[in-house]
BAFI-3210 file (N, C-alpha, C; in Angstrom, 3 decimals, decimal comma, padded with zeros to 6 digits):
// residues 100
n [1|2|3|4|5|6|7|8|9|10|11|12|13|14|15|16|17|18|19|20|21|22|23|24|25|26|27|28|29|30|31|32|33|34|35|36|37|38|39|40|41|42|43|44|45|46|47|48|49|50|51|52|53|54|55|56|57|58|59|60|61|62|63|64|65|66|67|68|69|70|71|72|73|74|75|76|77|78|79|80|81|82|83|84|85|86|87|88|89|90|91|92|93|94|95|96|97|98|99|100]
n.u [-006,578|-007,480|-006,499|-007,222|-009,042|-008,288|-009,776|-009,489|-009,729|-009,561|-006,855|-005,129|-006,400|-004,641|-002,224|-001,485|-001,520|000,323|002,779|002,177|003,199|005,721|006,424|006,825|009,373|009,444|010,552|009,926|009,350|008,289|006,292|004,454|004,206|002,530|-000,315|-000,850|000,384|002,386|005,894|006,471|003,719|003,175|005,449|004,299|002,047|002,438|003,418|001,611|-000,434|000,676|000,368|-002,097|-005,761|-008,375|-011,026|-009,474|-008,237|-010,524|-011,569|-009,555|-009,440|-011,975|-011,987|-010,131|-011,072|-013,265|-011,221|-010,064|-013,079|-013,447|-011,272|-012,016|-014,169|-013,252|-011,325|-013,420|-014,626|-012,519|-011,829|-014,908|-014,477|-012,537|-013,407|-015,486|-013,977|-012,967|-014,861|-015,741|-013,948|-014,381|-013,038|-014,250|-014,801|-015,035|-017,329|-016,043|-016,502|-018,902|-017,858|-019,428]
n.v [044,420|042,045|039,728|039,456|036,592|034,465|033,406|030,413|030,847|033,646|033,389|032,537|034,092|036,330|035,402|035,036|037,025|038,166|036,894|037,735|040,626|039,652|038,466|041,376|041,752|043,591|043,024|040,609|041,583|043,985|043,260|041,591|043,801|045,447|043,233|043,386|041,735|040,121|039,016|036,520|035,330|035,521|033,252|031,008|030,752|030,454|028,236|026,251|026,625|027,155|026,521|025,320|025,467|027,398|025,839|023,094|024,413|025,038|022,370|021,039|022,126|022,074|018,834|018,843|019,755|017,832|015,557|016,785|016,564|013,767|012,673|013,858|012,186|009,136|009,579|010,218|007,916|006,028|006,930|005,752|003,384|002,581|003,936|001,734|-000,821|-000,431|-000,793|-003,053|-004,627|-004,023|-002,020|-000,235|002,997|002,194|002,539|002,500|-000,871|-001,838|-003,434|-005,415]
n.w [003,967|002,472|000,387|-002,964|-004,385|-006,721|-009,636|-012,017|-014,285|-014,490|-013,941|-015,636|-018,099|-017,152|-017,294|-019,552|-020,877|-019,471|-021,005|-023,247|-022,900|-022,124|-024,696|-026,072|-025,423|-022,891|-019,037|-016,746|-014,042|-015,174|-016,712|-014,664|-012,935|-014,800|-014,687|-012,525|-009,855|-008,126|-008,608|-007,189|-007,335|-009,995|-010,712|-009,456|-010,283|-013,060|-012,663|-012,313|-013,768|-015,987|-019,075|-019,624|-020,435|-020,012|-019,313|-019,042|-016,573|-014,969|-014,478|-013,262|-010,648|-010,102|-009,716|-007,729|-004,978|-004,739|-004,511|-002,103|-000,434|-000,822|001,019|003,548|003,769|003,980|006,278|007,984|008,175|008,745|011,199|012,792|012,254|013,501|016,779|016,509|016,481|018,542|020,746|020,098|021,470|023,701|025,682|027,145|029,520|032,269|035,023|038,321|039,779|043,141|045,891|047,847]
ca.u [-007,576|-007,161|-005,988|-008,039|-008,896|-008,123|-010,670|-008,686|-009,986|-008,377|-005,233|-005,262|-005,937|-003,029|-000,908|-001,551|-001,676|001,889|003,488|002,379|004,033|007,252|007,183|007,294|010,575|009,656|011,075|009,320|008,944|007,770|004,764|004,025|003,450|000,933|-001,445|-001,453|000,331|003,539|006,764|006,576|002,354|003,444|005,818|003,696|000,699|002,846|004,155|000,323|-001,377|001,064|000,069|-003,591|-006,688|-009,569|-011,558|-008,772|-007,855|-011,448|-012,047|-008,691|-010,008|-013,251|-011,170|-009,427|-012,274|-014,058|-010,459|-010,833|-014,420|-013,386|-010,165|-012,361|-014,837|-012,390|-011,184|-014,103|-014,905|-011,502|-012,529|-015,930|-014,186|-011,565|-013,932|-016,694|-013,240|-012,838|-016,371|-015,909|-012,975|-014,867|-012,431|-015,004|-014,154|-016,699|-017,788|-015,421|-017,465|-018,531|-018,030|-019,793]
ca.v [044,349|040,877|039,552|039,006|035,256|035,169|032,282|030,241|031,603|034,937|033,464|031,868|035,586|037,295|034,518|035,301|038,776|038,638|036,268|038,973|041,923|039,241|038,947|042,651|042,484|043,490|042,054|040,060|042,579|045,005|042,387|041,749|045,177|045,433|042,565|043,657|040,742|039,732|037,989|034,886|035,227|034,902|032,164|030,337|030,867|029,801|026,620|025,438|026,582|027,025|025,460|024,415|026,122|027,953|024,360|022,422|024,729|024,854|021,014|020,602|023,236|021,000|017,599|019,174|020,161|016,378|014,903|017,119|015,690|012,283|012,772|013,907|010,926|008,441|010,170|010,478|006,213|005,590|006,985|005,670|002,381|002,296|003,650|000,672|-002,315|-000,251|-000,962|-004,567|-005,282|-003,437|-001,623|001,110|003,173|001,598|003,239|001,425|-001,568|-001,435|-004,458|-004,912]
ca.w [003,233|002,068|-000,573|-004,064|-004,590|-008,585|-010,215|-012,855|-015,758|-014,449|-013,915|-016,988|-019,085|-016,886|-017,629|-021,446|-020,992|-019,224|-021,839|-024,330|-022,501|-022,280|-025,819|-026,278|-024,687|-021,162|-018,323|-015,451|-013,339|-015,402|-017,049|-013,317|-012,720|-015,545|-014,345|-011,058|-009,320|-007,687|-009,128|-006,897|-007,488|-011,271|-011,105|-008,640|-011,190|-014,015|-012,156|-011,524|-014,357|-017,345|-020,398|-019,272|-021,092|-019,116|-019,034|-018,242|-015,197|-014,878|-014,381|-012,425|-009,400|-009,411|-009,409|-006,127|-003,904|-005,136|-003,798|-000,478|-000,257|-000,651|001,635|004,586|004,063|004,544|008,096|009,000|007,941|009,313|012,484|013,083|012,183|015,189|017,412|016,654|017,040|020,348|021,510|020,147|022,290|025,604|025,996|027,545|030,939|033,518|036,659|039,354|040,630|044,060|046,518|049,193]
c.u [-006,826|-007,450|-006,629|-008,030|-009,276|-008,753|-009,935|-008,659|-009,438|-007,443|-004,824|-004,996|-005,160|-002,226|-000,400|-000,761|-000,077|002,858|002,949|002,982|005,528|007,564|007,327|008,300|010,741|010,215|009,992|008,531|007,859|006,053|003,845|002,961|001,972|-000,142|-001,144|-000,495|002,143|004,428|006,627|005,045|002,637|004,500|004,888|002,575|001,269|003,092|002,887|-000,169|-000,865|001,074|-001,257|-004,643|-007,557|-010,290|-011,194|-008,710|-009,192|-012,170|-010,949|-009,085|-010,975|-012,662|-010,345|-010,003|-013,020|-012,645|-010,695|-011,486|-014,281|-012,158|-010,954|-013,605|-014,488|-011,883|-012,297|-014,831|-014,274|-011,518|-013,642|-015,386|-013,235|-012,154|-015,240|-015,866|-012,908|-013,667|-016,437|-015,506|-013,240|-013,966|-012,998|-014,637|-015,237|-016,477|-017,190|-016,637|-017,539|-018,550|-018,630|-020,895]
c.v [043,005|040,421|039,124|037,469|035,407|033,639|031,985|030,632|032,850|035,218|032,975|033,335|036,256|036,294|034,798|036,503|039,217|038,278|037,326|040,247|041,368|039,412|040,157|042,626|043,266|042,752|041,636|040,734|043,679|044,047|041,841|042,611|045,674|044,770|042,708|042,554|040,713|038,957|036,595|034,783|034,144|033,724|030,757|030,109|029,755|028,245|025,571|025,358|026,336|026,270|025,632|026,115|026,216|026,710|023,667|022,665|024,455|023,745|020,361|021,032|021,945|019,802|017,579|019,058|018,615|015,454|015,252|016,102|014,240|012,117|012,524|012,879|010,135|008,787|009,825|009,050|005,245|005,892|006,427|003,942|001,400|002,863|002,223|-000,377|-001,772|-000,885|-002,180|-004,933|-005,207|-002,591|000,187|001,388|002,808|002,534|001,752|000,399|-001,735|-002,969|-003,900|-005,074]
c.w [002,276|000,255|-002,008|-004,425|-005,931|-009,079|-011,294|-014,171|-015,528|-014,207|-015,142|-018,070|-018,083|-016,971|-019,188|-021,827|-020,691|-020,384|-023,113|-024,233|-022,996|-023,551|-026,968|-025,996|-023,848|-020,328|-017,067|-015,164|-013,976|-016,410|-015,595|-012,616|-013,524|-015,302|-012,965|-009,874|-009,240|-008,601|-008,373|-007,476|-009,055|-011,319|-010,116|-009,626|-012,546|-014,214|-012,211|-012,627|-015,972|-018,508|-020,567|-019,792|-019,979|-018,919|-018,364|-016,335|-014,316|-013,616|-013,069|-011,065|-008,885|-008,869|-007,363|-004,931|-004,357|-004,191|-002,253|-000,090|000,271|000,554|003,015|005,056|004,496|005,582|008,304|008,917|008,672|011,035|013,294|013,352|013,687|016,349|017,967|017,141|018,448|020,806|021,295|020,885|023,722|026,584|026,637|028,987|031,456|034,515|037,550|040,271|041,951|044,608|047,591|049,549]
res [x|x|x|x|x|x|x|x|x|x|x|x|x|x|x|x|x|x|x|x|x|x|x|x|x|x|x|x|x|x|x|x|x|x|x|x|x|x|x|x|x|x|x|x|x|x|x|x|x|x|x|x|x|x|x|x|x|x|x|x|x|x|x|x|x|x|x|x|x|x|x|x|x|x|x|x|x|x|x|x|x|x|x|x|x|x|x|x|x|x|x|x|x|x|x|x|x|x|x|x]
***
């Protein structure tokens, strides 16, 4: 069964819930069990989302998607440019010329 993909809002909610449990004196392992994630996931989420508000996390994810889209566009344009430069130099594979 594939792991559930959490939305940024859900992650921030779970981190807040874990903070409450930790403030009550529980261990990190107990807090992670209560919010049904591994400790590794908890630390990764805390590193990425710690201190963010829900709307900030949503905006961050939107910006990451836009950044990826723009990187793909730049990559495509760079490839097109290289192909056109090769074509301008005449470096095409030509069929062998017949003599005779």
